[in-house]
Backbone bond lengths (Angstrom), bond angles and torsions (degrees), N, CA, C in turn:
res aa  C-N    CA-C-N  psi(-1)  N-CA   C-N-CA  omega(-1)  CA-C   N-CA-C  phi
1 M - - - 1.435 - - 1.550 108.20 -
2 F 1.311 114.41 140.16 1.481 122.09 -178.59 1.526 110.11 -86.75
3 H 1.363 115.78 125.01 1.395 118.76 -177.81 1.611 108.75 -104.92
4 R 1.256 115.01 127.33 1.450 119.90 178.82 1.521 110.17 -80.68
5 R 1.336 115.95 137.11 1.433 124.63 -179.69 1.535 111.85 -79.06
6 E 1.332 112.21 -40.23 1.486 117.56 -179.66 1.517 108.16 -147.21
7 A 1.283 116.25 162.13 1.433 121.59 176.71 1.488 113.15 -77.78
8 V 1.294 117.44 125.45 1.504 122.93 179.55 1.447 109.03 -128.44
9 P 1.320 120.02 152.03 1.402 120.92 -172.56 1.563 112.71 -75.51
10 F 1.346 118.76 -21.54 1.476 118.34 -176.32 1.545 106.21 -121.53
11 A 1.307 117.04 139.65 1.437 122.30 179.40 1.484 114.88 -66.55
12 F 1.313 117.74 -35.93 1.458 120.82 177.65 1.510 113.40 -63.40
13 V 1.278 120.47 -29.65 1.422 123.47 175.53 1.574 112.62 -69.46
14 A 1.255 112.40 -40.31 1.541 117.82 175.86 1.469 111.63 -68.46
15 E 1.341 121.41 -27.92 1.448 121.28 -175.72 1.488 109.33 -100.55
16 A 1.304 121.27 10.48 1.470 123.00 -177.72 1.540 110.40 -67.09
17 D 1.259 116.25 -31.23 1.513 120.24 -176.68 1.539 108.92 -68.55
18 A 1.271 120.12 -21.74 1.475 121.23 179.44 1.589 111.50 -74.90
19 F 1.313 116.54 -19.17 1.496 121.02 -178.40 1.447 114.05 -102.67
20 R 1.293 120.42 12.25 1.427 123.40 179.79 1.572 109.78 -71.44
21 S 1.323 116.83 141.23 1.405 120.90 -173.72 1.560 106.54 -105.03
22 N 1.328 118.82 150.31 1.430 123.05 175.27 1.519 110.97 -98.11
23 V 1.299 120.58 6.98 1.441 125.31 -179.08 1.540 108.07 -85.41
24 T 1.321 116.84 122.79 1.456 119.13 176.05 1.463 109.78 -84.62
25 P 1.369 117.65 141.91 1.505 120.72 179.11 1.549 108.40 -71.84
26 P 1.253 118.80 156.41 1.451 124.28 178.06 1.512 110.17 -65.76
27 P 1.356 118.99 151.55 1.495 119.90 -179.06 1.499 106.16 -67.32
28 P 1.320 115.68 152.56 1.505 121.18 178.20 1.529 109.54 -63.49
29 A 1.340 114.60 143.16 1.472 120.91 176.75 1.511 110.43 -65.60
30 R 1.293 116.43 141.57 1.432 123.46 170.97 1.493 112.36 -70.43
31 P 1.359 118.33 134.42 1.473 117.56 179.63 1.581 111.65 -68.29
32 S 1.307 113.96 146.40 1.470 120.30 -179.54 1.544 106.05 -76.44
33 R 1.405 112.90 167.68 1.471 115.22 176.19 1.487 116.30 -59.79
34 S 1.325 117.88 -34.56 1.485 122.18 -178.96 1.527 106.47 -66.73
35 E 1.324 120.45 -39.11 1.465 121.25 177.90 1.518 110.47 -66.83
36 L 1.288 118.99 -42.06 1.480 119.38 176.48 1.512 113.15 -63.59
37 V 1.310 115.52 -40.83 1.476 119.06 178.74 1.569 109.38 -66.53
38 G 1.244 117.10 -38.29 1.446 120.17 177.66 1.504 113.37 -66.47
39 R 1.303 117.08 -38.85 1.447 119.33 177.83 1.508 109.77 -70.10
40 M 1.333 120.19 -38.77 1.436 120.63 174.97 1.479 114.84 -63.59
41 L 1.320 117.48 -36.71 1.485 121.80 176.49 1.543 108.72 -67.23
42 V 1.278 121.09 -40.41 1.457 122.63 179.16 1.529 107.64 -63.37
43 G 1.303 117.30 -45.31 1.467 122.40 -178.13 1.536 110.49 -62.79
44 L 1.307 115.64 -46.00 1.441 119.87 179.96 1.550 112.77 -63.90
45 T 1.359 115.89 -38.25 1.470 121.02 176.32 1.555 111.45 -63.21
46 V 1.362 116.27 -42.44 1.447 119.83 177.92 1.474 111.05 -63.81
47 V 1.324 119.08 -44.01 1.489 122.60 -178.67 1.564 109.42 -70.28
48 A 1.349 117.73 -38.68 1.429 115.90 173.99 1.516 116.09 -63.62
49 G 1.371 116.87 -37.63 1.400 119.96 174.36 1.556 114.45 -61.78
50 L 1.274 117.08 -41.52 1.486 122.29 177.79 1.521 109.76 -64.72
51 V 1.319 115.26 -45.01 1.509 116.56 -179.09 1.487 111.27 -67.92
52 G 1.395 117.83 -39.48 1.433 120.02 177.26 1.551 112.37 -64.37
53 S 1.322 117.49 -41.41 1.462 116.39 179.27 1.542 111.36 -68.95
54 L 1.301 118.28 -30.06 1.488 120.90 172.76 1.433 111.43 -64.98
55 L 1.350 117.56 -46.14 1.476 120.29 -178.55 1.504 111.10 -64.91
56 F 1.290 117.54 -40.27 1.521 118.13 178.98 1.479 112.67 -78.90
57 G 1.268 117.47 -23.23 1.525 120.75 -176.31 1.458 114.62 -86.60
58 L 1.379 118.76 -27.50 1.472 120.59 -178.81 1.512 114.74 -62.63
59 P 1.330 120.77 -40.49 1.471 117.45 179.26 1.564 111.56 -64.30
60 A 1.281 118.98 -30.01 1.379 122.70 177.83 1.579 114.23 -69.49
61 L 1.304 113.46 -27.57 1.520 119.98 -178.46 1.537 108.91 -89.29
62 D 1.313 118.54 -7.98 1.468 120.26 -175.80 1.566 110.74 -68.05
63 A 1.334 116.24 123.86 1.515 116.62 -176.06 1.538 110.75 -80.42
64 D 1.279 120.06 -19.12 1.440 122.57 -176.07 1.588 111.97 -77.42
65 S 1.358 115.53 -18.51 1.471 119.83 -176.67 1.565 111.36 -90.75
66 A 1.336 117.84 32.54 1.432 121.03 -179.28 1.490 108.22 -66.37
67 P 1.313 121.33 144.31 1.497 121.85 175.66 1.478 115.51 -58.21
68 S 1.315 118.65 138.66 1.446 120.49 -179.01 1.480 118.31 -68.48
69 H 1.313 113.51 -31.19 1.486 122.72 176.44 1.543 113.50 -115.31
70 P 1.233 116.85 123.69 1.483 118.31 -179.20 1.540 111.20 -66.23
71 K 1.272 113.86 142.84 1.509 117.80 -179.98 1.515 109.58 -84.16
72 K 1.377 113.74 139.66 1.464 116.08 179.32 1.525 104.27 -126.56
73 S 1.277 114.23 147.69 1.435 119.64 178.11 1.525 111.22 -76.01
74 E 1.290 115.50 156.22 1.416 122.79 -179.90 1.564 112.71 -63.04
75 A 1.305 117.81 -30.91 1.384 123.40 177.40 1.600 111.24 -65.60
76 S 1.276 116.22 -38.52 1.471 117.73 -178.44 1.459 110.79 -76.06
77 Q 1.364 120.90 -26.74 1.406 121.92 176.72 1.479 118.20 -75.95
78 R 1.331 118.09 -21.64 1.481 120.99 177.88 1.507 113.32 -81.72
79 R 1.297 121.02 -7.83 1.433 121.10 -177.72 1.525 112.38 -74.34
């Protein structure tokens, strides 16, 4: 007879211990050289994109480079 250790709302949760296997899964396969090179290239591309966006974005965020003359619309100049 199967003895429950604790009260659970579903019977299949309580009986899950009976279906455990003693077979260990095989170890994960080691990645090949081409897979490692591909992962490195993807990582370098992501890092290069972040560095490039930082380099191109910093001048736009610089507060000292405000335009010397304020822009006015054509409608406000015709008044």
